C-alpha positions in Angstrom: 0.3 -0.1 0.1 1.5 3.4 -1.1 2.4 5.6 1.9 -0.7 8.0 2.9 -1.0 11.7 2.2 -1.8 14.6 4.0 -5.2 15.4 2.6 -6.1 19.0 3.2 -9.0 19.4 1.6 -12.4 21.1 3.2 -14.6 18.0 2.5 -15.0 15.0 2.5 -12.1 15.1 4.5 -9.4 13.2 6.7 -11.0 10.9 8.9 -9.0 8.6 11.7 -6.9 5.8 10.4 -8.0 3.5 12.6 -11.6 3.6 11.8 -11.5 3.5 8.0 -9.6 -0.1 8.9 -12.4 -0.9 11.4 -15.0 0.1 8.6 -12.9 -1.7 6.0 -13.5 -5.0 7.7 -17.3 -4.4 8.5 -18.7 -3.6 5.5 -17.5 -7.0 3.8 -17.9 -8.9 7.0 -19.5 -6.9 10.3 -18.7 -8.3 13.7 -18.5 -11.9 12.1 -22.2 -12.0 10.6 -21.7 -13.0 7.2 -22.9 -10.3 6.1 -21.8 -7.2 5.3 -23.0 -3.9 7.1 -24.1 -2.0 4.3 -26.5 -5.5 2.9 -27.8 -5.6 6.1 -31.6 -4.4 7.2 -31.7 -0.9 8.4 -34.6 -2.5 11.0 -32.1 -5.7 12.1 -31.3 -5.7 15.8 -27.6 -5.7 14.8 -27.7 -2.2 12.7 -30.5 -0.6 15.7 -27.7 -1.2 17.6 -25.0 0.8 15.6 -27.8 3.4 15.0 -28.3 3.9 19.1 -24.6 3.6 20.0 -24.1 7.0 17.2 -27.1 8.8 19.0 -25.5 8.3 22.4 -22.4 9.1 21.2 -24.0 12.7 20.2 -25.4 13.0 23.5 -22.6 12.1 25.7 -20.1 14.3 23.8 -22.1 17.4 23.5 -24.2 16.9 26.9 -27.4 17.2 24.9 -30.3 17.8 27.0 -32.8 15.1 26.9 -35.7 17.3 25.6 -33.8 17.5 22.5 -34.0 14.7 19.7 -31.0 13.7 17.7 -31.8 12.9 13.9 -29.8 11.5 11.3 -31.3 12.9 7.8 -30.5 12.8 4.5 -30.0 15.4 1.7 -27.0 17.3 2.9 -26.9 20.2 5.1 -27.7 22.3 2.0 -31.5 20.7 2.5 -31.7 22.0 6.1 -31.4 25.7 4.8 -35.1 25.0 3.8 -36.0 22.5 6.0 -35.3 24.9 8.8 -37.3 27.9 8.1 -40.1 25.6 6.0 -40.6 24.4 9.6 -40.0 27.2 11.8 -41.6 29.9 9.7 -44.6 30.7 7.7 -46.8 33.3 6.7 -46.2 36.9 8.7 -43.6 35.0 10.3 -39.9 36.7 10.7 -36.4 35.2 11.0 -32.8 37.0 11.6 -29.5 36.0 9.7 -26.2 36.6 9.6 -24.4 36.8 6.0 -20.8 35.6 7.2 -20.2 33.4 4.1 -21.7 31.2 0.8 -23.5 28.6 2.7 -24.8 31.6 5.0 -25.9 33.3 1.8 -27.4 30.4 0.4 -29.6 29.4 3.3 -30.7 33.4 3.3 -31.8 32.7 -0.5 -34.0 29.5 0.5 -35.5 31.1 3.7 -36.9 34.3 1.6 -39.3 31.3 0.5 -40.9 31.2 3.7 -40.9 34.3 5.6 -39.6 37.5 6.2 -36.0 37.3 6.1 -34.1 40.4 8.1 -30.6 40.2 7.0 -28.9 42.2 9.8 -25.0 41.7 9.4 -23.1 41.1 6.3 -19.5 40.8 5.3 -19.9 40.2 2.0 -18.4 43.3 0.8 -15.0 42.5 2.4 -14.6 39.2 0.6 -16.3 37.8 4.0 -12.9 37.9 5.9 -14.6 38.6 9.3 -17.7 37.3 11.6 -19.1 40.1 13.3 -19.3 41.9 17.1 -22.3 41.8 18.8 -22.6 45.2 18.6 -22.5 45.5 15.1 -26.1 44.3 14.3 -29.4 44.2 16.3 -32.2 41.4 16.3 -35.9 42.0 16.0 -38.0 41.0 18.9 -40.0 39.8 16.0 -37.7 37.2 14.6 -38.5 33.3 15.5 -34.7 32.6 15.6 -31.4 34.1 14.6 -29.1 31.8 12.3 -25.6 31.8 11.9 -23.3 29.5 10.2 -20.5 28.9 13.3 -17.5 28.3 10.4 -17.1 29.2 7.2 -14.9 26.6 5.4 -14.5 28.7 2.0 -13.0 32.3 3.8 -11.6 30.6 7.0 -13.6 32.3 9.5 -15.4 31.2 12.6 -17.1 32.4 15.6 -15.1 32.2 18.6 -18.3 32.5 21.1 -22.1 32.5 20.1 -24.4 35.8 20.5 -25.8 36.5 23.2 -29.0 38.6 21.9 -31.5 36.8 24.1 -32.9 35.2 21.1 -33.4 31.4 20.0 -30.3 30.2 17.8 -30.1 28.3 14.4 -26.5 27.2 13.6 -25.0 25.2 10.7 -22.4 23.8 12.4 -20.9 21.2 9.4 -17.2 22.2 9.5 -17.0 22.8 13.4 -19.3 20.3 15.5 -17.2 18.6 17.7 -14.4 20.6 17.9 -15.2 22.6 20.9 -17.9 22.0 23.8 -21.2 23.8 23.2 -23.9 24.7 25.3 -26.9 23.0 23.4 -29.8 24.7 25.4 -28.9 28.3 24.0 -30.0 26.7 20.2 -33.2 25.7 18.8 -32.0 23.5 16.0 -28.1 23.0 15.2 -27.1 20.9 11.8 -24.4 19.4 10.7 -23.1 17.8 7.3 -20.7 14.7 8.2 -18.3 15.0 5.8 -15.9 17.2 7.5 -15.6 16.5 10.8 -17.7 13.6 12.1 -17.7 11.0 9.0 -18.1 10.5 5.4 -20.7 12.5 3.1 -24.4 11.0 3.1 -26.0 11.9 6.8 -26.8 15.3 8.1 -26.8 15.6 12.0 -29.5 17.6 13.4 -30.3 18.3 17.0 -33.8 20.0 17.6 -35.5 20.6 20.9 -38.6 19.2 21.1 -41.4 22.0 21.3 -40.1 23.0 17.9 -41.4 19.9 16.4 -44.9 21.2 16.5 -44.5 24.3 15.2 -44.3 23.0 11.4 -47.3 24.6 8.9 -49.3 22.4 7.9 -48.6 22.3 4.5 -45.3 21.0 4.9 -44.3 17.6 3.0 -44.4 14.6 5.4 -40.7 13.9 4.5 -39.5 17.2 4.9 -40.9 17.7 8.4 -38.6 17.4 11.5 -41.4 15.1 13.3 -42.1 12.9 11.0 -37.9 11.6 11.4 -38.2 12.5 15.1 -41.0 10.2 15.9 -39.6 6.9 14.1 -36.4 7.6 15.1 -34.5 8.5 12.2 -36.4 5.4 10.4 -39.4 7.0 8.6 -37.6 5.6 5.5 -34.2 3.9 4.7 -31.4 5.9 6.5 -28.1 6.0 4.9 -26.6 3.0 7.1 -22.9 3.5 6.0 -22.4 6.9 6.8 -24.5 6.5 10.2 -21.9 3.6 11.3 -19.2 5.5 10.3 -20.2 8.6 12.4 -20.5 6.3 15.4 -17.2 4.8 14.9 -15.4 8.2 14.5 -16.9 9.7 17.6 -16.1 6.8 19.6 -12.9 7.5 18.4 -13.5 11.2 19.6 -14.3 9.9 23.3 -10.8 7.9 23.5 -9.3 11.3 22.3 -10.8 12.8 25.4 -13.3 13.7 24.2 -14.7 17.7 22.9 -12.9 19.7 25.3 -9.4 17.8 24.5 -10.0 18.1 20.5 -10.6 21.6 21.3 -7.1 22.0 22.8 -5.6 19.7 20.0 -7.3 22.4 17.4 -6.1 25.6 19.1 -2.5 23.8 19.0 -2.4 23.3 15.2 -3.9 25.9 14.1 -1.7 28.1 16.2 1.4 26.5 14.1 0.0 27.6 10.7 -0.9 30.9 11.8 2.5 31.7 13.4 3.8 30.8 10.2 1.7 32.9 8.5 2.3 35.6 10.7 5.7 35.4 11.0 6.7 35.6 7.5 5.9 39.0 5.2 5.3 36.3 2.2 2.1 34.7 3.3 -1.0 36.6 3.9 -3.7 35.5 6.1 -7.3 36.0 4.4 -9.5 36.3 7.9 -9.1 39.2 10.0 -7.2 37.7 13.0 -10.2 38.1 15.4 -12.1 35.8 13.2 -10.1 33.0 12.6 -11.2 29.6 11.9 -9.6 27.0 13.8 -10.8 24.0 11.3 -10.1 26.0 8.1 -6.7 28.1 7.4 -7.0 30.5 4.5 -4.0 32.4 3.1 -2.6 34.1 0.1 1.0 34.4 -1.7 2.3 37.4 -3.6 1.0 36.1 -6.8 -1.6 33.6 -8.1 1.5 32.2 -10.3 3.6 31.5 -7.3 0.2 30.0 -5.2 -0.2 27.6 -8.0 3.4 26.8 -7.8 3.0 26.8 -4.3 -0.2 23.9 -4.1 1.9 21.9 -6.9 5.2 21.1 -5.3 3.5 20.9 -1.6 1.5 17.8 -3.6 4.2 16.2 -4.6 5.4 15.9 -1.1 2.4 14.4 0.0 0.7 17.6 1.2 -3.0 17.5 -0.3 -5.9 19.5 -1.0 -4.6 22.6 -0.5 -6.0 25.1 -3.4 -8.5 27.6 -2.2 -11.9 27.7 -3.1 -12.4 28.6 -6.7 -14.4 31.7 -5.7 -11.6 33.0 -3.4 -8.5 31.7 -5.1 -4.8 31.5 -2.7 -4.4 28.5 -0.2 -6.6 26.7 2.5 -5.5 24.2 4.8 -8.5 22.1 6.3 -7.2 20.8 9.9 -10.6 19.3 11.4 -10.4 16.9 14.5 -9.1 14.0 12.8 -5.7 15.8 10.8 -2.7 14.4 12.7 -0.4 17.6 14.3 2.4 15.7 11.8 0.8 17.3 8.8 0.4 20.3 9.8 3.7 20.5 11.6 5.4 19.8 7.4 3.2 22.0 5.9 4.8 24.8 8.3 8.4 23.8 7.4 7.6 23.3 3.3 6.2 27.2 3.7 9.6 28.1 5.6 11.4 26.3 2.8 9.1 27.6 0.0 9.7 31.4 0.9 13.2 32.5 0.7 13.6 30.5 -2.4 10.6 32.4 -4.6 10.6 35.7 -2.6 
């Protein structure tokens, strides 16, 4: 087997190697049952145990209160852009949104089909290089919720803390869930696609406060109602079984690492290595303002697009893959989620130190 590379891709992203090895066995012969995991009925006692474990680990690692439902849905986080307002809004209802990047902007577009949407803040004019301070926006008292995206993969910004506006929060945590402790009680809904920080593509985690299940307008289709899935334990239809299994294995790995608080310290250390390399050089320039920097996605530029292309190509040649920035902004991006090893960050920092004086 060829030596594994370091995958800096923003998603699908690096998974713990031990999880990949375990999944490789279980996909062929699940726990010596003589049948592969992806062949098994989702209603079998074996798979029900898999689903129950995944939910239990979500609840344990994030300290999810009893009055919240944990759902495993399909359609990606992008489907939540319309499911949230479809279930929580309706004629005459309002919500407040913070526009801090591409994914928030897409959510705003979808929400406008279902209610009166107030965009209280936008950093689009500055290429989404920051998230707001509390005093920079206000929330209409009539709003049902305040919506935000906690971490912006494309631009490398992140909310270091969450708004204290006294309004129910709805948050897209697709790229930083399980990277730090949360007070779940401050949120009405949290959702996250799995493929960045907790598993492969194919399943979306939704954590929703129980009372919101009855807020859905009557004209919402059955499949798009949160209550439908909550009442059936995410088994209303055939769920994405392999992706759910992998989420459970990744969360078990996370628990073995010491839990979310331990991963937060590790993430802070990995990010500091990269940001110190950027700040200590006139050759590299970070995109995000320092107070808004992401611990998950480190975005930076070199003096010219030509040098950026050369940097990305030479890095890939030594096993540092996926460093090309998003097409909408260019530059470079190093995604260093929970499972990304510190050794890969150190190798990138060493390469940056060598590349700069050669090409300055």
